[in-house]
N, C-alpha and C positions, 0 to 999 in steps of 0.2 A: 503494500499498500503505499500511495507518495504522504509524505509527512506533511502535517498539517502548518499553517502560516503562526508567526508568532506575532506577537505585539507591536513589534518596532516597526517604525514605518519604512516601507519597503517602496524601492523605485519596480516598474514595470518589469524590468527582466528578474530583479531577487524574486519578485512574485511567482513568475512564470516558471523559474527553476525551485523555489521551496516547493512550489505543488506539485512538482515531479521527481521531486528529490526522493530516489529508492537508497543509493549508497554513496558512504560520504560526508565530508563537510562545506558546508559555502565559505570555504577559506582558499584565499588565490592562491593557485598551483595546486591545489590537492587534488588528486581523481575522486568524480563524483559519476555517478552512476545516474540517469535519466531514466524515466519512462515514457516510450514515445508514444504518441498519440495516431499520427497519421506517418508514410511514407510516401515517397516520390522515387519514382525511376524513369528514365528515357531509354530508348533504343539503344544510343552509342555506348550505354554501360549495365541497360539493363538484360540482357541476354546473358550475363557474367552471374549478374545476382540471380538468373532464376535457375542458372546451371549449378549453383551455390544451394540453392534450396532444395534441388532435386538431389544432389550430394548427401545433404542434409537427412534426408529421408521427410521434407517435411509433408506434413497431407494440408493443412488450412493455414492463412497467415492468422497472427494473433491479435494486430494492431487495429481499432476504431475504423480504419480504412485505409488502404494501400492504393495507389494507385500507378497506371503503367503508361509512359505515353510514347508514341510514336512521333518526332520532330526531328532527330539530327539527320538519318541516314536514308533521306526521301528519293532522291536518285536512282531510277531501275534500270542502269546500265545493262545489268545480267543479272543471275538468279538470284545473287547473294543477298543480298537487302531486301528483296518480297518474302524470300525465304524465311528471314530473320522475322518479319513482320507474321507471319503465319506461325512462328514457334513463339513469338511474345502472348499473341491471342492465345493459344490455344494453353501456354504455360499459367496466362492469367485466369482460365477458367479451371485449370486445376487446383491454384494455389488459393482462388478467392479474390481474385484484384480485378480494380476497375480498368478497363483497357480504351485509349483513346487510339484510334486509328488513322493514320496517316491523312494529313489534310484535316485535322482538328484545331491542329494549331500548336504553338508554344508548350512545354510542360506550364511552365509559371506564370504563367495569364490565366491558361484555361483552369489549372487547378483553382488560381484565386476566384475565378467566376462559377467555378461548381463546387469547389469542396472546403475552403479556406475557414478556419475559424476560430475567433478570438479565443485564448485561453489555452490556446491546445501546444503541443510541440508537432515538429515534422522534421526528420531528415531524408534528404535525397540525394541520389547518386549523381546528382548535378551540385556543382559546386554554386550555380545561383540560385537553390533551393532558400537562400536566405531573403529574396523577396520577398516570402510570405509575413516577413517580420512588417509588413505594411499594414498585415489585419490584426495587430496585435498577437502574434504568433510567437514561439522561440522554433526560431527556423535555421536548417543549418544544414549546409553542405558536407558530406561522408565519401568514404570510400565503400565501393559496392557490397565488399563481404561487411562490413559493420551495419550495413540498411539491411542487408541480407540477415542478421540475426535480430536486430529490431522485429524484424519482420515474423520472428519466430518468438516471439516477445522478451526476447532477451535485451537488459538495458543498454542504453548509447551509453560509452564513456570519453569523458573528456578532463581536462585539466580546467578546473574554476577560475574561469576568466577576470580581468578587471570591467569595472562597467564605467565606460564614457559618457558622460550626460553630455549632451550637445545641445542649447540653447537656443532654439532659434525664434528669431524677432522679427519684426517690420512685417513687408508684404512684398512679392517678387513686382519688380517694374515689368513694362512692356518689353518684350523680346527677349525675355530672362525666361527660363523655365527649369523644372524640376531637375536636370542635365545638369546643368550650371552650380546647380547645389552639390550634389556629390562631385563633381569636378573640382568643386573647391575645396573641399574635401581633401583629397586628390592632391591638391595643389600645396596644402597645407602639411598634410602630413604623411605622402607620399606611397609607395606601393608595399610598406612594411608597420606603417604609423598605426593598423588596426588590430596589429600581431598581441593575441593574447588578451583580445578586449571586446566587449560584447558594445557596441555604440548605440544608446539609445537617444532619441531625438524628442524633447519638449520643449514648453514655453507656447507664446502667445502668436509664434509666428505658425505653428500647424494649422490654425484655423483657416487659412489659405491652401493648403496642400491639401489636395482630392487623394482618396485610398488609391488610384493609378499613379498620383503623383510621388507618391511615398514609397509606392513599388521599384519608381525609374532609382529612388536613393538607397532602398534596401537592396537591390540587386547588385547594383554597383559596389556596394559594400566590401563584397569581396573581393576587388582592385585592392582594399586598401590590405590584405591579410588578414583580415578579423574574424571573431567567431560566429557571430551574428551581428546584425541590425535589428533591433526593436522599436516600434512605433507603439503608442496606445491607442487601446481600440476605443475612439469617440463617437461623435457626429458622422466625421467623416467613413468613418468604417462603416457606421449602420445606415448613413446615404448608401453606401454603394451594395451593402448586403440587402438593401431592399428593393433597388433596383437593380438587382439579379434576382429576384425575387426569391430570397433565404433569409427575409427578415428575423424568419425565427431561431435563426443561428446568430443572431447576435447578443454580445453581454459585454458589457461595461467593462473596460480593463486600465484604470491610469496609475498614475502612480499617489503614493499617500502624501499628504501635505507633511512638510518636513523631511521629506525621501531625499537622502543625498546619493552621492556619486563617487568613485574613487578620483575619478579623472573629469574636467569642465573645459568645456570647448562653446565658444560662442560664435552665431552667425547672423547678422544684420540682412536679412534678403534683401532689402530695400534698397543695398550699395554693392549689390552682386551687378557682373555684367557678362555678356556670352563669353566663352570659355571653349577651350578647344585643347585635347591631349595630341602632341606631336608624336609622330614615329619614334621608337619605337615602344612606345611605355604607358600605359593609362597613368601614370603620375608623373609626366613630361607637361604639364598644363600652362598654359600662355592666355591671355587675353586673345581673343578672336581681334583685334584690332593691330596686334603686334605683327598678325603673317597675312594680314589684309593684302590681298592682290595677287597672291602666286594662282597659277591655272591649276585649273582639277579635272579630273578625267570622271570621277564617279560621287553620286551622291546618294547617300543608302538610309532609306525610310523603314525602323522597324527592328527584331529583335526583342530579346527578354528584358532589355535593358530600357527599351521607352516601346511598351506593346500598347498603350492605351487609345480610344479611341480617339481622343483629343491629338493625340503624335502622330494622326494621319489626318485627321481633320482643317489642324491648322496648316499643315503644308498644303492641302488641298484647298482653301480658302486663298492661301498665296500665291497661288499659281494658276487660281479659275481666271479665264480669258487670257493668258498670257501662256509664252512658248518659253520651256529652261533651253538654254544654251546646245547647240546643235552638236559641238564636243562632249556634250556629257551626258553619262549613261545615269538616266535618274530611277534608282529601281525604287520599287514598295514592296515590300514584305509583309500583309496583313499578319499579325500573330494568332488570330483564333477565328474562328468561324462564323462568330457574334460580332467580330469587327468587321469580317468581309461581309455581313449581309447588312448593318449598320452603315459603313460607306457605300454599298449600293443602293440602300432604301434611302441615306438622305443629298445622292446625288454628287458626293464627293469622289468616288470612283470614277464616273465620267469625264469631271473634272480634272482627275489627276492623267487620267487616260489623253484625255483631249491637249493637255499640255504636253504630252512627250513620255510619260511616265510608263517605264516596265514592268508589267505584273508581275509577280512570283508567287507560288503557291505558299499557303500558310505552313510554315517551319523556321528551321532556325536557318536553313539554306546558308548564305555566303558568310555570317557569323561563324559557322564553325568549318568554313573551306569548301562547302557543299557548292561550286556553282559559284558563278557571278564575280570571280576573281578580277582585281583591274588589270590593267594594259604594263607593262613594262616601264618600270623609273616614272609614274603616274600618279598623284596624290588621289585619294580615295575617302573623302568625306565618311563617317557611318556613325550611325545611332547605337552600334552595339557597343557592349561592356570591354571587352579588350582591343589591344592592337599590337602584340605581341609578334616579331618576326617572322612574316612567312605564314602565319595563321589564314590568312587571305586565298593562299593557294598559289600567289605570285612570291617568288623566292624573294628577291630585292623590293619588298612592297611599302608603300609610303602611306599607310592607313593612320587617321586623324578620328579622334572620339570628339563629338560635338551633338547639340541640339540638334531637334528637327527642324527648329528656326533655321538656325546658323547654314545646316545642311541643302536645306531647302532655297535659302539666299543665295547660295555662291552657286545651287541648279542655274538661277534664272541668269546669273551675270555670268559663269563660266570662272569665277575664281572665287578663294575665298575669301567672302563677302558677310561684315558683321550687318547682322539683319536690321539693326536701327539705323542703318545707311540708305536703307530700302524707301522707295517715296510712293509708300503706301501706311494705310492705319494698321495696328496690330490687331488681327483678326482673334474675335471674342466667340469661344466655342460656346454655344448652347446645350449643353447635358438635357435640358429639358425635351430638347426634341427627337432624343435617342429613343430605341427600342431592346430590348434582352430578350435573346432566346438561350434556352437551354439545348446545346448540340445533343442530338438524338442518335447520333450517332458511337457516343460515347456509351459501353458496354459494362452494364452492372456486372455482379460476381454472377457466376454460373448458378442455377439453383439445383443443378445435380452435377458436382465436380466428379464424384467418382466413375462417371461416365466419361470422362475428357481422357482423348487421348494427346500427347503431347507430340507436336511435329518438330521435325527436327530436319531440315536439309542437309545437303552435303558437306557444308561448309563449316557446320558446326563439329568442335572437337571435344573432348572430355577434359577437364581441367588438370592440368600437371600436377602431379605429387612432390611433395618437397623433403628432403631428409632433417632433421635437427641439426643445431648450429656446435661445431665441432669444439672442443675444448681449448683447443691451438689451430691457428690459421698460419698460412704464411701467402701473402696474396699481391699479385701485380696492381698497383693503379693503372689500369687501362683507361683512364679518363680524369683528367683535372680542369673543371669549370670555373668560371667565373662567378658573379653573383647574381640574384634574380633570374636563375635559368627556371624557365617555366617546363610545367609540363609539357606543354606544345612541342620542347624542343625535346624533352626526352621520349617522350612518344608521339609524334605528331597526330593529328586528326588531317578532317580532309580526305575528298574523292576517292583519294587512291589507298588509302590507308584502313579507316574505318571500317569498310567493308569486310575486313579480315577479323571482327573486335570478338566473333567466337570462338576462333583460330587461334589459340596463343602461339602455336610454333609459327603461324605465317604472317600474323603481325609482330612478331620478336624480331623480323628482317627489317623493320623502319626503326628500332630503337636507337635514340641517339643520331640519326644519320643526318640531323638539320645541325648537327655541330660537328662530327667527324662520319662521314659518307663511309669511313674503314670498319667501322666499332662493329657492326654486327657481327662480320668474317672474323676479326681479332677476338672477340669474346667467344666464339666457340670454339677457339683451341682451349679456353680456360672454364667449360661448359660444367666439367666435372671437378676440376680442382679447385673452382673458384676463383673469385677478382675483385678488385674494390674501387670506387667511384670517391674524388675528392672533389667537395664542391665550398662555394662562396656560402655570402649569406644570402639567407632566404631563399634556399635551395627548393626546388619544386613548387614553385608559386604557381598559382593559376586553376584550372581544372582539376575536378575531382577524380577524374577517371583513373581506376585504380591499376591499368593497363601500364601505364609510368611505372609504377613498382612489379607488377608481374612480370613485364619482358624483361626487364634486367634479370630480375629473378631466375627465371627461364633460360635468360645466357649465361648464366654462375655467379651477379654479385652476390655477394654474402654479408659486405659491409659498405655502408656509406658514411662516410668522414667529411663534415661539411662544419659550417662556421655558426649556422643557424638555419633551419628550417621552417618551409610552410605548413603552418599546423594540419591540413588534409591528407599532404603527400606523407607527411611524418607518420601520423598513423597508418598509413597504407603500406607505409615500408615497414612496421611492426606486424600487421594484420599478415603478411605473408614472408615473414621470418626473416628480412634483413636487419639488420642491427644498426641503427642508426647513432654514428657516436658526433661528439663535439671536440674539437677543438679546448683546450684551454690557455695554452702559450699562444701570445700574439704573434710571432714569427715564425710558427710551425707551417701554417698553411702554407708561404711562400718557398720554405724547403724542402717542399715535398714536389719533386717532378713528376711528371708524366713518365711511366715506365720503372719508375721507381717499386721495389716491392719490401714490403709492410710486416714485419711478423706479430704477433699477438697471443700470447698465451694465457692460461690462467682464467679464461672468459667466464667458466662456470660459477668459480668462487665470488670473483669479479662482480657479475652480474645480480648473484644471489645476497652477497655481503653491501651491495653498494659500493665497492670498494673502487679507486683509479683504477684504469685499464690504458699499461703502456705498451705503444708497438713500436717496435725498432726498425731504424730504417737500413737496409742493408748496404745501399750504395755509401751512405753519408756515416752509419754507424750511431746517428742521433736516435735518442729515445725520447717519446711524446708521450706526455700523460693528455690522457682522454678521460671525459666522462660522458653522461649521459642523463634523459629524463624518463627514464621507463619507470611504469609503477611496476609492483611484483606481479599482477595479471599479464602486464606487457613481456617482463622479463619471461616468465612462463611457457606465453606465446613463439616467444623469439627461440629459446630454447627447444620447444617441441617442432619447430618449423615453420609454426604460423596457424592462426584460429582455424583455418579447418584442420587442419589434424588434431588440435585441443576439443573442437566439435565432435569431431567421429570416435576419439576417444570418451567422451562424453557420454554419445548416445549408446558407444559398443557398451558402457558399464551400468 
C-alpha cells in the first residue's frame, strides 16, 4: 500500500511521490520505490517490452492502465515495420494493453487526450513521457525493462531527486509561446541543469498557460536531463479534460500553502522573446533576432514537443492567403487524429495546404529520422524536442529548435525571421470553436486474451541471455567519447536502423557508428572476452531507448567508465548488467587513451561492501580510484547479469 501523507506543507511533486511511495524514504539521493498506475510504450521500444513480458511469463498487466502506441516506425518500405505492428497488436490483446494503431497519432498527446489523470503516476519507454506532467501526473521516461517490470506490478525505482520550484509571473507577449518558455529554461540551465531534479512550475503566470502549453514545457524538460516536470492540476487541467469529455477524471492537485522547494528560479513571462536552439544541441539557445536573416531550407510544424491544436492553428492563420517561400519545405505533421479532424473542420488544413504546406501522416516522422531529412548543409527549423547531430537523417544537419510562430514566419520569408518583424497582427486562436473526438480506432484490452495467439514476423528474434559479472576483468577501451554523447549517437534511430529494433544481433551492427563506423567490427573481436567504454560528462543523454545499453552489452561491453551519466541511460546500463563506474580523480579521464587496457579486480567484494574499485592501466601503470552510485538492488542485478536474470530466478523459485 502507498503511504499516507504527512501534515507538513507539500509541493505537488512531494504529494505525488508520497502518495505512491512503496519503499525508501524521501531523502535526496536515497533509492525509492514507487507504485506505478499507468505505463506508456511506443513501437520503437515496445516490441522489446512485449518480448520481456513474454520472457517473464506474464498473464495480464497489473497496472490500472497500460497503452501501446504505434507512432515512430510508420514507414512501410518492406515487411519489417508492418510485421511488428501486428505483433504489438496481438501482444496487447494477450497482456491486456490498450493499442493505438498507426495513424492515431503521437503517443504523448494522444495519451493526454484519452488517458491522462491528475494524481497518477506513469512511466513510459519513451523519454518524453514526462509530458504528462502537464496534467498533474508524476510522469517519467524509463528503459523498456523498467516499464515491463511496472506492468507486472513491481515498483519503479529511482533516486529521490531534488525539487526545483520555478515561479512563473506575468503573461506571454504576442509572438511568444510555450516553446520559448522551455527554451529559456534551457538557455539558463543547459542540457544537464535538470539532472537529479524534478522541475515544478507554480505561480500566477500559470493562469495564462493552457494544459497543452504546459505539455510543451513538460515535454522538453527531458532535454535538461531532469527526472520529471510537474504542474498542478488546476482550472486549466479541468478545462482540458472537460473539452475531452473526460471531466470526471479531474481532481484538484495543488501545492499546499507554505510549501517549499530545494531550489528556486523565476521567469517573468512578459520579458521573454522568441528564442531558437542552434545546431546541434537543445541547450545552444539564443534570441531569434541574433541569427535572423540566415537562409533556410525547411520549416517543420508538429511533434510531441508542440502537439496542440493551437500549434497548428496559429501557423494556419499566419499563412492564410499567403504563399510560403518557394525554396522552403513547409512540413506539417499533425500529432493526433483528433488534431487532424479539427484542422479539417475549422478550415485550417485548407489554409496550410493553400500556402504550400506538405502534409504528413500523424506520427513522429522526421523528429525521429523517419523521412523529412533536410538537404545537405541547409538549415531546418523544427518544433521538435531534439537536434542532436544526424538525428534528422542527414549526417551533417543544421537543425534548429524553435516555436511554431518562428518556424512559420521563416517559412514565409525564406530566412530565419523573428515573427515580431512580420507585417501582421498576432493571430488569436479561439478554442471555443473547436470540437473533440475520441479516436475509435484505439483498441481496448481484449475481453478474451486467452484466445489470442501472438503474431511474430521473421524479423523478431529472442532476447539474448547474458552471464553475470566476473570478479576480475581485463578490458580494452574500445571507444573514448567526449561530453554529452546522446543515445542517438550510441544507437541511432532513423529509417535504416529502427526496423531492426526487435532483432538485437541485426541492430547491434549500428552501435556507435555515428562516432566510429568501425566500432561494431572491432567490438565483435571482444564479444566473449569483454570490453569497456570511457565517456565524459552526461553520458547517454536523450532518448530512453534501451537498445543503447542492450546492443553494447551484446557486443561485449561489461563496464562503462564516465564522468557522469544521464539518468535513464544509467538505469538501462544497470538493467542489462553493464557496470557504470565514475571517475574520482580530476585528471584520470585525460590520462586514458582509446586502446588502453584496464584491469579491475575484487569487483564482487567491492560492490557488495561499497568500497572503492581500482583500475590499473597496463600501458601507463597508473591506478584509478573509481566509485559508483548503485543501490544494493542494482548491485545484485549487475552481479547476476541483469534484471531479466534476476526475474527469471525469482519466477523459477
